[in-house]
BASEMAR-933896 format. One record per atom (N, C-alpha, C): residue in three letters; z, y, x. Coordinates in pm, whole numbers, padded with zeros to 5 digits, always signed. Example, Ala and Ser with C-alpha at 12.3 -4.5 7.8 and 13.67 -1.06 7.14 Angstrom:
BEGIN
ala+00780-00569+01319/ala+00780-00450+01230/ala+00780-00330+01320/ser+00708-00225+01285/ser+00714-00106+01367/ser+00787+00003+01290/
END
This chain:
BEGIN
unk+06153-06029-00004/unk+06040-06114-00039/unk+06094-06249-00088/unk+06040-06298-00198/unk+06084-06427-00251/unk+06027-06541-00168/unk+06083-06660-00188/unk+06034-06779-00117/unk+05885-06799-00147/unk+05847-06788-00272/unk+05706-06806-00310/unk+05618-06703-00240/unk+05660-06579-00236/unk+05581-06475-00169/unk+05567-06503-00020/unk+05673-06558+00042/unk+05665-06596+00183/unk+05562-06708+00201/unk+05561-06803+00109/unk+05462-06911+00113/unk+05320-06855+00104/unk+05299-06765+00008/unk+05166-06707-00012/unk+05120-06628+00110/unk+05210-06550+00168/unk+05175-06470+00286/unk+05132-06560+00401/unk+05204-06668+00421/unk+05172-06762+00528/unk+05041-06834+00500/unk+05020-06872+00378/unk+04901-06948+00341/unk+04772-06869+00362/unk+04778-06738+00354/unk+04656-06658+00374/unk+04602-06673+00516/unk+04681-06728+00607/unk+04636-06749+00745/unk+04549-06873+00763/unk+04547-06961+00663/unk+04469-07085+00673/unk+04322-07051+00641/unk+04233-07068+00739/unk+04093-07030+00718/unk+04015-07129+00632/unk+03902-07084+00582/unk+03812-07171+00505/unk+03775-07291+00590/unk+03765-07405+00523/unk+03726-07527+00591/unk+03839-07597+00663/unk+03959-07544+00652/unk+04078-07604+00713/unk+04181-07629+00604/unk+04276-07715+00633/unk+04384-07743+00538/unk+04517-07741+00612/unk+04623-07730+00536/unk+04758-07744+00588/unk+04833-07834+00492/unk+04955-07865+00524/unk+05033-07953+00436/unk+05153-07878+00380/unk+05207-07934+00274/unk+05329-07878+00216/unk+05439-07877+00321/unk+05445-07984+00399/unk+05546-07996+00504/unk+05526-07890+00612/unk+05400-07869+00655/unk+05373-07769+00758/unk+05415-07629+00711/unk+05384-07598+00586/unk+05423-07468+00531/unk+05575-07454+00529/unk+05642-07557+00482/unk+05788-07551+00475/unk+05848-07535+00614/unk+05800-07611+00710/unk+05854-07602+00846/unk+05829-07464+00905/unk+05713-07407+00879/unk+05683-07272+00930/unk+05777-07168+00869/unk+05830-07199+00751/unk+05925-07109+00685/unk+06069-07142+00721/unk+06086-07244+00805/unk+06219-07280+00850/unk+06302-07357+00749/unk+06235-07437+00665/unk+06304-07513+00562/unk+06245-07653+00549/unk+06316-07740+00481/unk+06265-07873+00448/unk+06232-07881+00299/unk+06220-07769+00235/unk+06196-07763+00090/unk+06047-07781+00058/unk+05994-07900+00091/unk+05852-07927+00069/unk+05814-07918-00078/unk+05902-07966-00163/unk+05872-07963-00306/unk+05872-07820-00359/unk+05957-07736-00304/unk+05959-07595-00344/unk+05828-07527-00306/unk+05772-07568-00193/unk+05640-07516-00153/unk+05537-07558-00257/unk+05543-07684-00299/unk+05451-07733-00401/unk+05464-07656-00532/unk+05585-07626-00570/unk+05608-07548-00692/unk+05548-07409-00678/unk+05566-07347-00563/unk+05509-07214-00539/unk+05356-07219-00547/unk+05296-07325-00491/unk+05150-07338-00495/unk+05103-07355-00639/unk+05176-07432-00716/unk+05140-07456-00856/unk+05147-07329-00940/unk+05231-07237-00901/unk+05250-07112-00976/unk+05178-06993-00913/unk+05093-07018-00817/unk+05025-06913-00742/unk+04943-06820-00834/unk+04986-06696-00850/unk+04911-06603-00934/unk+04799-06530-00860/unk+04784-06557-00731/unk+04689-06483-00648/unk+04567-06563-00608/unk+04549-06682-00663/unk+04433-06765-00629/unk+04306-06694-00675/unk+04198-06702-00604/unk+04177-06776-00481/unk+04207-06696-00353/unk+04250-06571-00368/unk+04282-06493-00247/unk+04389-06563-00164/unk+04486-06622-00230/unk+04584-06708-00164/unk+04539-06850-00194/unk+04479-06917-00095/unk+04407-07043-00117/unk+04496-07168-00127/unk+04567-07181-00238/unk+04658-07295-00254/unk+04584-07428-00256/unk+04452-07426-00280/unk+04375-07551-00277/unk+04367-07609-00136/unk+04403-07531-00035/unk+04399-07578+00104/unk+04528-07647+00147/unk+04620-07668+00055/unk+04746-07735+00088/unk+04739-07878+00034/unk+04761-07974+00124/unk+04752-08116+00089/unk+04878-08190+00132/unk+04889-08315+00089/unk+05001-08398+00129/unk+04993-08430+00278/unk+05104-08467+00335/unk+05114-08496+00478/unk+05023-08611+00521/unk+04991-08701+00430/unk+04906-08816+00463/unk+04759-08790+00431/unk+04726-08668+00392/unk+04587-08632+00364/unk+04545-08643+00219/unk+04631-08701+00134/unk+04599-08705-00008/unk+04596-08562-00061/unk+04514-08539-00162/unk+04496-08403-00213/unk+04623-08343-00270/unk+04706-08423-00333/unk+04824-08367-00396/unk+04788-08297-00525/unk+04883-08230-00583/unk+04863-08164-00711/unk+04785-08034-00700/unk+04743-07986-00816/unk+04672-07859-00824/unk+04678-07816-00970/unk+04710-07692-00994/unk+04727-07642-01130/unk+04603-07664-01217/unk+04486-07666-01156/unk+04361-07681-01230/unk+04304-07822-01220/unk+04382-07916-01165/unk+04339-08055-01154/unk+04283-08089-01017/unk+04295-08217-00982/unk+04250-08261-00850/unk+04099-08249-00831/unk+04022-08268-00939/unk+03876-08255-00926/unk+03837-08113-00886/unk+03902-08015-00946/unk+03875-07874-00911/unk+03916-07847-00766/unk+04030-07901-00725/unk+04076-07885-00587/unk+03975-07946-00491/unk+03930-08066-00522/unk+03831-08134-00438/unk+03702-08054-00431/unk+03660-08000-00543/unk+03537-07920-00548/unk+03549-07796-00459/unk+03660-07726-00468/unk+03682-07606-00386/unk+03682-07642-00237/unk+03747-07751-00202/unk+03751-07792-00061/unk+03612-07833-00012/unk+03540-07907-00093/unk+03404-07949-00053/unk+03313-07828-00032/unk+03328-07725-00115/unk+03248-07602-00099/unk+03275-07536+00036/unk+03393-07563+00092/unk+03430-07507+00223/unk+03395-07603+00337/unk+03330-07716+00304/unk+03287-07809+00406/unk+03385-07921+00438/unk+03492-07932+00361/unk+03591-08037+00383/unk+03544-08164+00312/unk+03541-08274+00387/unk+03500-08402+00329/unk+03622-08474+00272/unk+03600-08535+00156/unk+03707-08608+00087/unk+03653-08746+00051/unk+03731-08847+00083/unk+03692-08984+00049/unk+03813-09054-00011/unk+03793-09111-00130/unk+03898-09182-00201/unk+04026-09098-00215/unk+04007-08970-00246/unk+04120-08881-00271/unk+04194-08832-00149/unk+04135-08853-00030/unk+04201-08810+00094/unk+04105-08727+00179/unk+04163-08636+00256/unk+04085-08554+00349/unk+04035-08642+00462/unk+03907-08635+00492/unk+03848-08709+00604/unk+03872-08626+00730/unk+03931-08687+00832/unk+03957-08616+00957/unk+04067-08513+00945/unk+04174-08550+00878/unk+04284-08456+00853/unk+04333-08387+00979/unk+04360-08462+01082/unk+04418-08402+01203/unk+04325-08298+01266/unk+04197-08320+01256/unk+04100-08224+01310/unk+04095-08096+01228/unk+04112-08111+01097/unk+04103-07996+01006/unk+04237-07929+00980/unk+04344-07993+01025/unk+04479-07945+00993/unk+04510-07817+01068/unk+04548-07715+00991/unk+04587-07586+01048/unk+04737-07589+01071/unk+04777-07559+01193/unk+04920-07558+01227/unk+04963-07414+01253/unk+05074-07378+01197/unk+05127-07243+01213/unk+05200-07233+01346/unk+05183-07121+01413/unk+05249-07103+01543/unk+05367-07012+01531/
END
């Protein structure tokens, strides 16, 4: 399995209405390659089944998205996630942590 496929498999565990971070995904994969996680999300051929829109920056900022930040924000809002000034409201409450 490629690194990207490992990212996608892990990401399918993040439920609707929750988010995770690039850092959380990388750590769950046993690496510090946060940017590589971002690259995998940007190239995700399985969206929306693999919900790359649920991956945000460690500080709650939306981060990048292949279809633009407005589309990412729209998808998250449809799942009940509140966004204010480009950041997730209540990040720690909504943050999904891998076990």
